[in-house]
VMD Tcl script that draws the C-alpha trace (Angstrom):
set ca {
  {30.75 41.06 0.97}
  {30.90 37.92 3.11}
  {28.12 39.31 5.30}
  {25.90 39.68 2.24}
  {26.82 36.19 1.02}
  {26.06 34.69 4.43}
  {22.74 36.52 4.67}
  {21.85 35.43 1.13}
  {22.70 31.79 1.91}
  {20.55 32.01 5.04}
  {17.69 33.39 2.96}
  {18.09 30.61 0.41}
  {18.15 28.08 3.23}
  {14.96 29.53 4.67}
  {13.32 29.40 1.27}
  {14.42 25.81 0.71}
  {13.21 24.61 4.10}
  {9.90 26.40 3.89}
  {9.18 25.38 0.31}
  {5.84 23.64 0.28}
  {3.40 22.64 -2.37}
  {-0.05 24.12 -1.73}
  {-3.16 22.67 -3.31}
  {-6.51 24.37 -3.03}
  {-9.81 22.60 -3.53}
  {-12.88 24.77 -3.86}
  {-16.15 23.16 -2.73}
  {-19.28 24.62 -4.31}
  {-22.98 23.93 -3.87}
  {-25.63 23.43 -6.56}
  {-25.92 27.21 -7.10}
  {-22.18 27.43 -7.84}
  {-21.63 29.33 -4.58}
  {-18.36 28.68 -2.79}
  {-19.02 26.64 0.34}
  {-15.44 26.02 1.44}
  {-11.86 26.25 0.28}
  {-9.65 23.39 1.43}
  {-5.92 24.03 1.31}
  {-3.49 21.16 1.67}
  {0.27 21.51 1.92}
  {2.93 18.95 1.20}
  {6.63 19.41 1.86}
  {8.75 17.98 -0.94}
  {11.93 17.90 1.19}
  {13.35 14.50 2.10}
  {14.93 13.74 5.45}
  {18.39 13.66 3.88}
  {17.85 17.07 2.27}
  {16.65 18.49 5.60}
  {19.73 17.06 7.37}
  {21.96 18.56 4.67}
  {20.27 21.94 5.20}
  {20.95 21.69 8.95}
  {24.59 20.82 8.32}
  {24.96 23.77 5.92}
  {23.31 26.14 8.39}
  {25.65 24.90 11.14}
  {28.66 25.45 8.88}
  {27.43 28.98 8.09}
  {26.99 29.67 11.81}
  {30.48 28.36 12.58}
  {31.91 30.58 9.82}
  {30.06 33.64 11.17}
  {31.28 32.98 14.72}
  {34.84 32.52 13.45}
  {34.67 35.87 11.60}
  {33.16 37.59 14.65}
  {30.32 39.16 12.63}
  {27.40 39.51 15.06}
  {24.76 40.30 12.39}
  {25.77 37.33 10.27}
  {25.90 35.16 13.40}
  {22.34 36.15 14.36}
  {21.10 35.44 10.83}
  {22.93 32.10 10.81}
  {21.45 31.13 14.23}
  {17.97 31.90 12.92}
  {18.65 29.89 9.75}
  {19.96 26.98 11.87}
  {16.88 27.06 14.10}
  {14.61 27.08 11.04}
  {16.58 24.24 9.43}
  {16.39 22.18 12.63}
  {12.63 22.75 12.80}
  {12.24 21.69 9.15}
  {14.36 18.60 9.79}
  {12.26 17.62 12.83}
  {9.07 18.17 10.83}
  {10.44 16.03 8.03}
  {11.43 13.24 10.44}
  {7.95 13.37 11.98}
  {6.33 13.23 8.55}
  {8.54 10.29 7.56}
  {7.65 8.51 10.81}
  {3.95 9.12 10.24}
  {4.23 7.89 6.67}
  {6.04 4.78 7.89}
  {3.24 4.13 10.39}
  {0.65 4.60 7.65}
  {2.51 2.19 5.39}
  {2.82 -0.34 8.21}
  {-0.89 -0.07 8.96}
  {-1.67 -0.51 5.26}
  {0.60 -3.54 4.99}
  {-0.91 -5.06 8.14}
  {-4.39 -4.50 6.74}
  {-3.40 -6.09 3.42}
  {-1.88 -9.07 5.24}
  {-5.05 -9.54 7.28}
  {-7.19 -9.38 4.16}
  {-4.88 -11.83 2.41}
  {-5.14 -14.26 5.32}
  {-8.94 -14.05 5.23}
  {-8.95 -14.54 1.46}
  {-6.60 -17.52 1.77}
  {-8.82 -19.09 4.44}
  {-11.89 -18.52 2.28}
  {-10.10 -20.04 -0.71}
  {-9.10 -23.03 1.43}
  {-12.71 -23.57 2.50}
  {-13.88 -23.20 -1.10}
  {-11.31 -25.78 -2.24}
  {-12.42 -28.18 0.50}
  {-16.05 -27.77 -0.55}
  {-15.13 -28.27 -4.23}
  {-13.11 -31.38 -3.36}
  {-16.03 -32.78 -1.36}
  {-18.43 -32.06 -4.24}
  {-16.03 -33.73 -6.68}
  {-15.69 -36.77 -4.41}
  {-19.46 -37.09 -4.15}
  {-19.83 -36.75 -7.94}
  {-17.18 -39.44 -8.52}
  {-18.84 -41.80 -6.02}
  {-22.26 -41.26 -7.65}
  {-20.80 -41.87 -11.10}
  {-19.09 -45.04 -9.89}
  {-22.35 -46.26 -8.28}
  {-24.29 -45.49 -11.47}
  {-21.68 -47.33 -13.55}
  {-21.84 -50.31 -11.19}
  {-25.64 -50.44 -11.43}
  {-25.51 -50.07 -15.22}
  {-22.96 -52.94 -15.37}
  {-25.20 -55.17 -13.26}
  {-28.21 -54.37 -15.43}
  {-26.22 -54.97 -18.61}
  {-24.92 -58.27 -17.23}
  {-28.46 -59.29 -16.25}
  {-29.80 -58.31 -19.66}
  {-27.01 -60.26 -21.37}
  {-27.72 -63.31 -19.19}
  {-31.45 -63.10 -19.97}
  {-30.72 -62.75 -23.68}
  {-28.40 -65.80 -23.53}
  {-31.00 -67.87 -21.67}
  {-33.74 -66.85 -24.14}
  {-31.47 -67.76 -27.04}
  {-30.72 -71.10 -25.39}
  {-34.41 -71.77 -24.81}
  {-35.20 -70.91 -28.40}
  {-32.51 -73.23 -29.61}
  {-33.86 -76.16 -27.47}
  {-37.38 -75.58 -28.63}
  {-36.47 -76.12 -32.26}
}
mol new
graphics top color blue
foreach p $ca { graphics top sphere $p radius 0.5 }
foreach p [lrange $ca 0 end-1] q [lrange $ca 1 end] { graphics top cylinder $p $q radius 0.2 }
display resetview
């Protein structure tokens, strides 16, 4: 009975470690003829789950060795080897994903720096344009004040002349 239980647990372990999600994409041409079939596989197992599977396989192997059952021991060794391979594959996939994330973050940081520099230059240009507009407005106001003062002075002098002439 224990031999059957151990073999069944090894089979379940193999199934769990080899469980992958397969997606097929069929590429067709304009005549609806199949050009290619692209199959992609993703393993849903996390690193912690893979490590737990290795630990369980090791415990099953230890139990088989302790019982002295050679068939169960062979099955448990195979299950342990498969679990270790799945764990290594998972660690590699996690490492690759981490590298991809790091590259993506670095790329985003670089783009953000460029955008910030561009925004800084745009703000400098806008500030310069604003300064020039303020200076022009001040100059125009100064000239308008001078003209208004001159016109007022001329109007005063004309009024004074008119008053003397009477």
